[in-house]
TIVO-2410 file (N, C-alpha, C; in nm, 3 decimals):
# residues 143
REC num residu      c1      c2      c3 atome chaine
REC   1      X   3.651  -5.003  -1.402     N      A
REC   1      X   3.592  -4.890  -1.468    CA      A
REC   1      X   3.442  -4.884  -1.444     C      A
REC   2      X   3.386  -5.004  -1.438     N      A
REC   2      X   3.243  -5.014  -1.421    CA      A
REC   2      X   3.201  -4.960  -1.283     C      A
REC   3      X   3.281  -4.982  -1.180     N      A
REC   3      X   3.248  -4.935  -1.047    CA      A
REC   3      X   3.252  -4.783  -1.039     C      A
REC   4      X   3.346  -4.722  -1.112     N      A
REC   4      X   3.352  -4.576  -1.115    CA      A
REC   4      X   3.229  -4.517  -1.183     C      A
REC   5      X   3.184  -4.579  -1.289     N      A
REC   5      X   3.065  -4.531  -1.359    CA      A
REC   5      X   2.942  -4.545  -1.270     C      A
REC   6      X   2.932  -4.656  -1.198     N      A
REC   6      X   2.819  -4.678  -1.106    CA      A
REC   6      X   2.819  -4.576  -0.994     C      A
REC   7      X   2.938  -4.547  -0.940     N      A
REC   7      X   2.951  -4.449  -0.834    CA      A
REC   7      X   2.914  -4.310  -0.883     C      A
REC   8      X   2.958  -4.274  -1.003     N      A
REC   8      X   2.925  -4.143  -1.061    CA      A
REC   8      X   2.774  -4.128  -1.079     C      A
REC   9      X   2.708  -4.235  -1.126     N      A
REC   9      X   2.562  -4.230  -1.143    CA      A
REC   9      X   2.494  -4.215  -1.007     C      A
REC  10      X   2.540  -4.288  -0.908     N      A
REC  10      X   2.480  -4.282  -0.775    CA      A
REC  10      X   2.495  -4.143  -0.714     C      A
REC  11      X   2.613  -4.083  -0.727     N      A
REC  11      X   2.636  -3.949  -0.674    CA      A
REC  11      X   2.551  -3.847  -0.748     C      A
REC  12      X   2.543  -3.860  -0.880     N      A
REC  12      X   2.464  -3.768  -0.960    CA      A
REC  12      X   2.316  -3.773  -0.920     C      A
REC  13      X   2.264  -3.890  -0.892     N      A
REC  13      X   2.125  -3.903  -0.851    CA      A
REC  13      X   2.104  -3.861  -0.706     C      A
REC  14      X   2.202  -3.881  -0.621     N      A
REC  14      X   2.188  -3.850  -0.479    CA      A
REC  14      X   2.193  -3.701  -0.451     C      A
REC  15      X   2.267  -3.624  -0.528     N      A
REC  15      X   2.280  -3.480  -0.501    CA      A
REC  15      X   2.147  -3.406  -0.507     C      A
REC  16      X   2.068  -3.419  -0.613     N      A
REC  16      X   1.941  -3.346  -0.615    CA      A
REC  16      X   1.845  -3.394  -0.508     C      A
REC  17      X   1.841  -3.522  -0.481     N      A
REC  17      X   1.751  -3.576  -0.380    CA      A
REC  17      X   1.796  -3.533  -0.242     C      A
REC  18      X   1.925  -3.530  -0.218     N      A
REC  18      X   1.977  -3.490  -0.089    CA      A
REC  18      X   1.946  -3.345  -0.058     C      A
REC  19      X   1.934  -3.263  -0.158     N      A
REC  19      X   1.904  -3.122  -0.138    CA      A
REC  19      X   1.765  -3.099  -0.081     C      A
REC  20      X   1.676  -3.197  -0.094     N      A
REC  20      X   1.540  -3.184  -0.043    CA      A
REC  20      X   1.538  -3.181   0.109     C      A
REC  21      X   1.641  -3.230   0.170     N      A
REC  21      X   1.644  -3.236   0.315    CA      A
REC  21      X   1.699  -3.110   0.377     C      A
REC  22      X   1.746  -3.017   0.300     N      A
REC  22      X   1.804  -2.894   0.352    CA      A
REC  22      X   1.691  -2.796   0.382     C      A
REC  23      X   1.694  -2.737   0.500     N      A
REC  23      X   1.592  -2.638   0.533    CA      A
REC  23      X   1.658  -2.510   0.579     C      A
REC  24      X   1.588  -2.400   0.557     N      A
REC  24      X   1.636  -2.269   0.598    CA      A
REC  24      X   1.533  -2.207   0.690     C      A
REC  25      X   1.574  -2.149   0.801     N      A
REC  25      X   1.476  -2.084   0.889    CA      A
REC  25      X   1.422  -1.957   0.822     C      A
REC  26      X   1.292  -1.945   0.818     N      A
REC  26      X   1.228  -1.829   0.755    CA      A
REC  26      X   1.153  -1.745   0.858     C      A
REC  27      X   1.197  -1.747   0.981     N      A
REC  27      X   1.126  -1.674   1.085    CA      A
REC  27      X   1.124  -1.525   1.059     C      A
REC  28      X   1.221  -1.472   0.988     N      A
REC  28      X   1.221  -1.329   0.960    CA      A
REC  28      X   1.111  -1.288   0.865     C      A
REC  29      X   1.054  -1.383   0.791     N      A
REC  29      X   0.945  -1.352   0.700    CA      A
REC  29      X   0.809  -1.352   0.769     C      A
REC  30      X   0.803  -1.403   0.890     N      A
REC  30      X   0.678  -1.408   0.966    CA      A
REC  30      X   0.676  -1.290   1.061     C      A
REC  31      X   0.571  -1.205   1.054     N      A
REC  31      X   0.569  -1.089   1.143    CA      A
REC  31      X   0.553  -1.131   1.288     C      A
REC  32      X   0.625  -1.066   1.374     N      A
REC  32      X   0.616  -1.091   1.517    CA      A
REC  32      X   0.500  -1.009   1.570     C      A
REC  33      X   0.387  -1.073   1.598     N      A
REC  33      X   0.265  -1.001   1.636    CA      A
REC  33      X   0.282  -0.927   1.769     C      A
REC  34      X   0.359  -0.983   1.861     N      A
REC  34      X   0.378  -0.914   1.988    CA      A
REC  34      X   0.455  -0.784   1.967     C      A
REC  35      X   0.562  -0.789   1.892     N      A
REC  35      X   0.641  -0.669   1.865    CA      A
REC  35      X   0.563  -0.570   1.781     C      A
REC  36      X   0.497  -0.618   1.676     N      A
REC  36      X   0.423  -0.530   1.587    CA      A
REC  36      X   0.311  -0.459   1.660     C      A
REC  37      X   0.234  -0.531   1.740     N      A
REC  37      X   0.120  -0.469   1.806    CA      A
REC  37      X   0.163  -0.378   1.920     C      A
REC  38      X   0.276  -0.404   1.982     N      A
REC  38      X   0.317  -0.321   2.094    CA      A
REC  38      X   0.391  -0.195   2.048     C      A
REC  39      X   0.450  -0.197   1.931     N      A
REC  39      X   0.525  -0.080   1.888    CA      A
REC  39      X   0.443   0.013   1.798     C      A
REC  40      X   0.345  -0.040   1.728     N      A
REC  40      X   0.266   0.041   1.637    CA      A
REC  40      X   0.120   0.003   1.651     C      A
REC  41      X   0.036   0.091   1.710     N      A
REC  41      X  -0.103   0.055   1.727    CA      A
REC  41      X  -0.175   0.046   1.593     C      A
REC  42      X  -0.273  -0.042   1.586     N      A
REC  42      X  -0.350  -0.063   1.465    CA      A
REC  42      X  -0.445   0.055   1.447     C      A
REC  43      X  -0.435   0.124   1.335     N      A
REC  43      X  -0.523   0.237   1.306    CA      A
REC  43      X  -0.639   0.184   1.223     C      A
REC  44      X  -0.759   0.202   1.274     N      A
REC  44      X  -0.878   0.150   1.209    CA      A
REC  44      X  -0.938   0.255   1.115     C      A
REC  45      X  -0.935   0.381   1.157     N      A
REC  45      X  -1.001   0.488   1.083    CA      A
REC  45      X  -0.908   0.606   1.060     C      A
REC  46      X  -0.919   0.671   0.944     N      A
REC  46      X  -0.839   0.792   0.922    CA      A
REC  46      X  -0.894   0.913   0.999     C      A
REC  47      X  -1.012   0.899   1.058     N      A
REC  47      X  -1.073   1.012   1.130    CA      A
REC  47      X  -1.016   1.032   1.269     C      A
REC  48      X  -0.997   0.921   1.342     N      A
REC  48      X  -0.951   0.931   1.480    CA      A
REC  48      X  -0.896   0.797   1.524     C      A
REC  49      X  -0.790   0.801   1.602     N      A
REC  49      X  -0.732   0.679   1.658    CA      A
REC  49      X  -0.825   0.617   1.762     C      A
REC  50      X  -0.921   0.695   1.813     N      A
REC  50      X  -1.016   0.645   1.912    CA      A
REC  50      X  -1.120   0.551   1.852     C      A
REC  51      X  -1.144   0.559   1.722     N      A
REC  51      X  -1.248   0.478   1.661    CA      A
REC  51      X  -1.206   0.332   1.649     C      A
REC  52      X  -1.290   0.244   1.701     N      A
REC  52      X  -1.269   0.101   1.686    CA      A
REC  52      X  -1.332   0.053   1.556     C      A
REC  53      X  -1.323  -0.076   1.532     N      A
REC  53      X  -1.376  -0.131   1.407    CA      A
REC  53      X  -1.526  -0.107   1.392     C      A
REC  54      X  -1.602  -0.129   1.497     N      A
REC  54      X  -1.748  -0.108   1.488    CA      A
REC  54      X  -1.781   0.040   1.473     C      A
REC  55      X  -1.707   0.128   1.541     N      A
REC  55      X  -1.727   0.273   1.525    CA      A
REC  55      X  -1.705   0.312   1.379     C      A
REC  56      X  -1.595   0.264   1.321     N      A
REC  56      X  -1.561   0.299   1.183    CA      A
REC  56      X  -1.663   0.241   1.086     C      A
REC  57      X  -1.714   0.121   1.114     N      A
REC  57      X  -1.816   0.062   1.027    CA      A
REC  57      X  -1.940   0.151   1.024     C      A
REC  58      X  -1.982   0.200   1.139     N      A
REC  58      X  -2.099   0.289   1.147    CA      A
REC  58      X  -2.069   0.424   1.083     C      A
REC  59      X  -1.951   0.478   1.107     N      A
REC  59      X  -1.914   0.606   1.048    CA      A
REC  59      X  -1.907   0.596   0.896     C      A
REC  60      X  -1.851   0.488   0.845     N      A
REC  60      X  -1.839   0.468   0.700    CA      A
REC  60      X  -1.977   0.461   0.634     C      A
REC  61      X  -2.075   0.401   0.703     N      A
REC  61      X  -2.212   0.397   0.651    CA      A
REC  61      X  -2.271   0.536   0.640     C      A
REC  62      X  -2.248   0.620   0.742     N      A
REC  62      X  -2.296   0.758   0.739    CA      A
REC  62      X  -2.225   0.838   0.630     C      A
REC  63      X  -2.095   0.816   0.613     N      A
REC  63      X  -2.019   0.884   0.508    CA      A
REC  63      X  -2.077   0.851   0.370     C      A
REC  64      X  -2.108   0.724   0.349     N      A
REC  64      X  -2.164   0.680   0.221    CA      A
REC  64      X  -2.295   0.751   0.190     C      A
REC  65      X  -2.381   0.761   0.288     N      A
REC  65      X  -2.511   0.828   0.268    CA      A
REC  65      X  -2.491   0.977   0.247     C      A
REC  66      X  -2.407   1.040   0.328     N      A
REC  66      X  -2.387   1.185   0.320    CA      A
REC  66      X  -2.328   1.228   0.186     C      A
REC  67      X  -2.234   1.150   0.133     N      A
REC  67      X  -2.165   1.192   0.011    CA      A
REC  67      X  -2.232   1.144  -0.118     C      A
REC  68      X  -2.338   1.067  -0.108     N      A
REC  68      X  -2.408   1.015  -0.226    CA      A
REC  68      X  -2.449   1.131  -0.317     C      A
REC  69      X  -2.401   1.131  -0.442     N      A
REC  69      X  -2.436   1.239  -0.534    CA      A
REC  69      X  -2.587   1.251  -0.559     C      A
REC  70      X  -2.662   1.144  -0.538     N      A
REC  70      X  -2.807   1.148  -0.555    CA      A
REC  70      X  -2.880   1.189  -0.428     C      A
REC  71      X  -2.804   1.207  -0.320     N      A
REC  71      X  -2.864   1.241  -0.191    CA      A
REC  71      X  -2.907   1.387  -0.186     C      A
REC  72      X  -2.964   1.425  -0.071     N      A
REC  72      X  -3.016   1.562  -0.055    CA      A
REC  72      X  -2.913   1.660   0.000     C      A
REC  73      X  -2.791   1.616   0.026     N      A
REC  73      X  -2.687   1.707   0.072    CA      A
REC  73      X  -2.692   1.739   0.220     C      A
REC  74      X  -2.774   1.665   0.295     N      A
REC  74      X  -2.787   1.689   0.439    CA      A
REC  74      X  -2.678   1.620   0.517     C      A
REC  75      X  -2.658   1.666   0.639     N      A
REC  75      X  -2.565   1.603   0.731    CA      A
REC  75      X  -2.622   1.469   0.776     C      A
REC  76      X  -2.535   1.370   0.793     N      A
REC  76      X  -2.577   1.237   0.838    CA      A
REC  76      X  -2.498   1.202   0.964     C      A
REC  77      X  -2.571   1.166   1.069     N      A
REC  77      X  -2.509   1.134   1.198    CA      A
REC  77      X  -2.493   0.984   1.214     C      A
REC  78      X  -2.400   0.945   1.300     N      A
REC  78      X  -2.379   0.806   1.336    CA      A
REC  78      X  -2.344   0.800   1.484     C      A
REC  79      X  -2.367   0.687   1.547     N      A
REC  79      X  -2.325   0.669   1.686    CA      A
REC  79      X  -2.310   0.521   1.716     C      A
REC  80      X  -2.235   0.492   1.820     N      A
REC  80      X  -2.217   0.356   1.868    CA      A
REC  80      X  -2.242   0.360   2.019     C      A
REC  81      X  -2.361   0.316   2.063     N      A
REC  81      X  -2.391   0.321   2.206    CA      A
REC  81      X  -2.299   0.235   2.293     C      A
REC  82      X  -2.236   0.133   2.232     N      A
REC  82      X  -2.145   0.048   2.309    CA      A
REC  82      X  -2.016   0.119   2.346     C      A
REC  83      X  -1.963   0.199   2.254     N      A
REC  83      X  -1.836   0.268   2.281    CA      A
REC  83      X  -1.856   0.415   2.319     C      A
REC  84      X  -1.977   0.464   2.304     N      A
REC  84      X  -2.013   0.605   2.328    CA      A
REC  84      X  -1.948   0.700   2.227     C      A
REC  85      X  -1.898   0.646   2.117     N      A
REC  85      X  -1.844   0.730   2.010    CA      A
REC  85      X  -1.959   0.772   1.920     C      A
REC  86      X  -1.949   0.893   1.866     N      A
REC  86      X  -2.050   0.941   1.773    CA      A
REC  86      X  -1.991   1.047   1.683     C      A
REC  87      X  -2.064   1.080   1.578     N      A
REC  87      X  -2.015   1.183   1.487    CA      A
REC  87      X  -2.114   1.211   1.376     C      A
REC  88      X  -2.070   1.291   1.281     N      A
REC  88      X  -2.153   1.324   1.167    CA      A
REC  88      X  -2.068   1.364   1.048     C      A
REC  89      X  -2.128   1.355   0.930     N      A
REC  89      X  -2.065   1.396   0.805    CA      A
REC  89      X  -2.160   1.490   0.733     C      A
REC  90      X  -2.105   1.598   0.678     N      A
REC  90      X  -2.183   1.691   0.597    CA      A
REC  90      X  -2.108   1.714   0.466     C      A
REC  91      X  -2.174   1.688   0.353     N      A
REC  91      X  -2.107   1.713   0.225    CA      A
REC  91      X  -2.089   1.863   0.204     C      A
REC  92      X  -1.982   1.898   0.137     N      A
REC  92      X  -1.953   2.038   0.107    CA      A
REC  92      X  -1.938   2.050  -0.044     C      A
REC  93      X  -2.020   2.134  -0.105     N      A
REC  93      X  -2.011   2.154  -0.249    CA      A
REC  93      X  -2.065   2.036  -0.327     C      A
REC  94      X  -2.046   2.043  -0.456     N      A
REC  94      X  -2.094   1.940  -0.546    CA      A
REC  94      X  -1.987   1.833  -0.567     C      A
REC  95      X  -2.030   1.711  -0.604     N      A
REC  95      X  -1.932   1.608  -0.639    CA      A
REC  95      X  -1.852   1.650  -0.762     C      A
REC  96      X  -1.730   1.600  -0.773     N      A
REC  96      X  -1.646   1.629  -0.888    CA      A
REC  96      X  -1.569   1.504  -0.927     C      A
REC  97      X  -1.522   1.500  -1.050     N      A
REC  97      X  -1.448   1.385  -1.100    CA      A
REC  97      X  -1.299   1.415  -1.094     C      A
REC  98      X  -1.224   1.319  -1.040     N      A
REC  98      X  -1.078   1.332  -1.031    CA      A
REC  98      X  -1.018   1.194  -1.055     C      A
REC  99      X  -0.934   1.182  -1.153     N      A
REC  99      X  -0.868   1.055  -1.191    CA      A
REC  99      X  -0.966   0.938  -1.195     C      A
REC 100      X  -1.072   0.956  -1.272     N      A
REC 100      X  -1.174   0.852  -1.294    CA      A
REC 100      X  -1.248   0.810  -1.168     C      A
REC 101      X  -1.251   0.895  -1.066     N      A
REC 101      X  -1.328   0.867  -0.945    CA      A
REC 101      X  -1.421   0.985  -0.918     C      A
REC 102      X  -1.532   0.956  -0.853     N      A
REC 102      X  -1.623   1.061  -0.807    CA      A
REC 102      X  -1.574   1.103  -0.670     C      A
REC 103      X  -1.551   1.231  -0.650     N      A
REC 103      X  -1.500   1.281  -0.523    CA      A
REC 103      X  -1.594   1.387  -0.466     C      A
REC 104      X  -1.585   1.405  -0.336     N      A
REC 104      X  -1.666   1.508  -0.271    CA      A
REC 104      X  -1.598   1.550  -0.142     C      A
REC 105      X  -1.597   1.680  -0.118     N      A
REC 105      X  -1.543   1.734   0.007    CA      A
REC 105      X  -1.647   1.717   0.117     C      A
REC 106      X  -1.601   1.712   0.240     N      A
REC 106      X  -1.693   1.696   0.353    CA      A
REC 106      X  -1.637   1.762   0.478     C      A
REC 107      X  -1.727   1.789   0.570     N      A
REC 107      X  -1.692   1.827   0.706    CA      A
REC 107      X  -1.738   1.713   0.795     C      A
REC 108      X  -1.663   1.686   0.900     N      A
REC 108      X  -1.698   1.577   0.990    CA      A
REC 108      X  -1.676   1.619   1.134     C      A
REC 109      X  -1.755   1.563   1.221     N      A
REC 109      X  -1.735   1.580   1.364    CA      A
REC 109      X  -1.726   1.443   1.427     C      A
REC 110      X  -1.634   1.427   1.521     N      A
REC 110      X  -1.618   1.300   1.594    CA      A
REC 110      X  -1.613   1.334   1.742     C      A
REC 111      X  -1.700   1.271   1.820     N      A
REC 111      X  -1.703   1.291   1.964    CA      A
REC 111      X  -1.671   1.161   2.033     C      A
REC 112      X  -1.570   1.168   2.120     N      A
REC 112      X  -1.527   1.050   2.195    CA      A
REC 112      X  -1.485   1.089   2.335     C      A
REC 113      X  -1.407   1.005   2.397     N      A
REC 113      X  -1.363   1.029   2.534    CA      A
REC 113      X  -1.274   1.152   2.545     C      A
REC 114      X  -1.201   1.185   2.439     N      A
REC 114      X  -1.111   1.300   2.445    CA      A
REC 114      X  -1.177   1.429   2.398     C      A
REC 115      X  -1.307   1.427   2.376     N      A
REC 115      X  -1.379   1.547   2.335    CA      A
REC 115      X  -1.425   1.539   2.190     C      A
REC 116      X  -1.461   1.656   2.136     N      A
REC 116      X  -1.511   1.664   2.000    CA      A
REC 116      X  -1.404   1.722   1.908     C      A
REC 117      X  -1.388   1.658   1.793     N      A
REC 117      X  -1.293   1.702   1.692    CA      A
REC 117      X  -1.369   1.736   1.565     C      A
REC 118      X  -1.339   1.852   1.508     N      A
REC 118      X  -1.398   1.891   1.379    CA      A
REC 118      X  -1.293   1.871   1.271     C      A
REC 119      X  -1.335   1.809   1.161     N      A
REC 119      X  -1.243   1.774   1.053    CA      A
REC 119      X  -1.298   1.818   0.919     C      A
REC 120      X  -1.208   1.833   0.823     N      A
REC 120      X  -1.247   1.857   0.684    CA      A
REC 120      X  -1.165   1.763   0.598     C      A
REC 121      X  -1.226   1.718   0.489     N      A
REC 121      X  -1.154   1.624   0.406    CA      A
REC 121      X  -1.219   1.603   0.271     C      A
REC 122      X  -1.166   1.509   0.198     N      A
REC 122      X  -1.218   1.470   0.068    CA      A
REC 122      X  -1.221   1.318   0.062     C      A
REC 123      X  -1.329   1.266   0.007     N      A
REC 123      X  -1.342   1.122  -0.014    CA      A
REC 123      X  -1.374   1.099  -0.161     C      A
REC 124      X  -1.329   0.986  -0.213     N      A
REC 124      X  -1.353   0.952  -0.353    CA      A
REC 124      X  -1.395   0.807  -0.363     C      A
REC 125      X  -1.461   0.774  -0.474     N      A
REC 125      X  -1.497   0.635  -0.499    CA      A
REC 125      X  -1.496   0.609  -0.648     C      A
REC 126      X  -1.448   0.492  -0.687     N      A
REC 126      X  -1.457   0.454  -0.828    CA      A
REC 126      X  -1.602   0.419  -0.860     C      A
REC 127      X  -1.638   0.419  -0.983     N      A
REC 127      X  -1.774   0.385  -1.023    CA      A
REC 127      X  -1.814   0.250  -0.965     C      A
REC 128      X  -1.919   0.250  -0.885     N      A
REC 128      X  -1.967   0.126  -0.823    CA      A
REC 128      X  -1.889   0.083  -0.701     C      A
REC 129      X  -1.786   0.157  -0.662     N      A
REC 129      X  -1.703   0.119  -0.547    CA      A
REC 129      X  -1.745   0.190  -0.420     C      A
REC 130      X  -1.666   0.172  -0.316     N      A
REC 130      X  -1.692   0.235  -0.187    CA      A
REC 130      X  -1.614   0.365  -0.173     C      A
REC 131      X  -1.667   0.456  -0.091     N      A
REC 131      X  -1.599   0.581  -0.063    CA      A
REC 131      X  -1.474   0.554   0.019     C      A
REC 132      X  -1.366   0.621  -0.017     N      A
REC 132      X  -1.240   0.612   0.055    CA      A
REC 132      X  -1.195   0.754   0.086     C      A
REC 133      X  -1.164   0.779   0.212     N      A
REC 133      X  -1.116   0.912   0.251    CA      A
REC 133      X  -0.976   0.929   0.196     C      A
REC 134      X  -0.958   1.031   0.112     N      A
REC 134      X  -0.829   1.058   0.049    CA      A
REC 134      X  -0.744   1.151   0.133     C      A
REC 135      X  -0.808   1.248   0.197     N      A
REC 135      X  -0.734   1.337   0.287    CA      A
REC 135      X  -0.830   1.387   0.394     C      A
REC 136      X  -0.776   1.409   0.510     N      A
REC 136      X  -0.854   1.463   0.621    CA      A
REC 136      X  -0.759   1.539   0.712     C      A
REC 137      X  -0.807   1.651   0.763     N      A
REC 137      X  -0.726   1.734   0.852    CA      A
REC 137      X  -0.819   1.810   0.945     C      A
REC 138      X  -0.766   1.868   1.051     N      A
REC 138      X  -0.851   1.946   1.140    CA      A
REC 138      X  -0.918   2.060   1.063     C      A
REC 139      X  -1.043   2.084   1.095     N      A
REC 139      X  -1.119   2.191   1.028    CA      A
REC 139      X  -1.079   2.325   1.085     C      A
REC 140      X  -1.053   2.417   0.996     N      A
REC 140      X  -1.021   2.555   1.035    CA      A
REC 140      X  -1.130   2.646   0.980     C      A
REC 141      X  -1.189   2.722   1.070     N      A
REC 141      X  -1.294   2.815   1.028    CA      A
REC 141      X  -1.234   2.917   0.933     C      A
REC 142      X  -1.299   2.937   0.816     N      A
REC 142      X  -1.246   3.036   0.719    CA      A
REC 142      X  -1.245   3.176   0.780     C      A
REC 143      X  -1.143   3.251   0.747     N      A
REC 143      X  -1.133   3.388   0.802    CA      A
REC 143      X  -1.189   3.490   0.708     C      A
***
């Protein structure tokens, strides 16, 4: 009887410890960078797929200055001599509050290898936060 009790204790202790050696492949949880990058290009800016990270950094700085509610309402230009990309932002109308954020409409121009694109959109920022473009679309001259 004693040997059965010893065996039962040994099995009971071995089962949880033995489970530590079991592994499961989790490769499906790791993104395949080759597949991801080849099937879907990384979009850096909502303005244009042509803008690289440095272009967007410069454009975002101009957007911040142009849309500043304390600013003079003038157009602000940006450019990147390395990529030859350039553009400008012009605020349209007065800032307004929407869902606890300060928002402002703007017109933008982006010039790159494929030509010049005129855009219109709205950007918002929470108090003390950065401007985020909420919507942007091709600019259509009012009729």
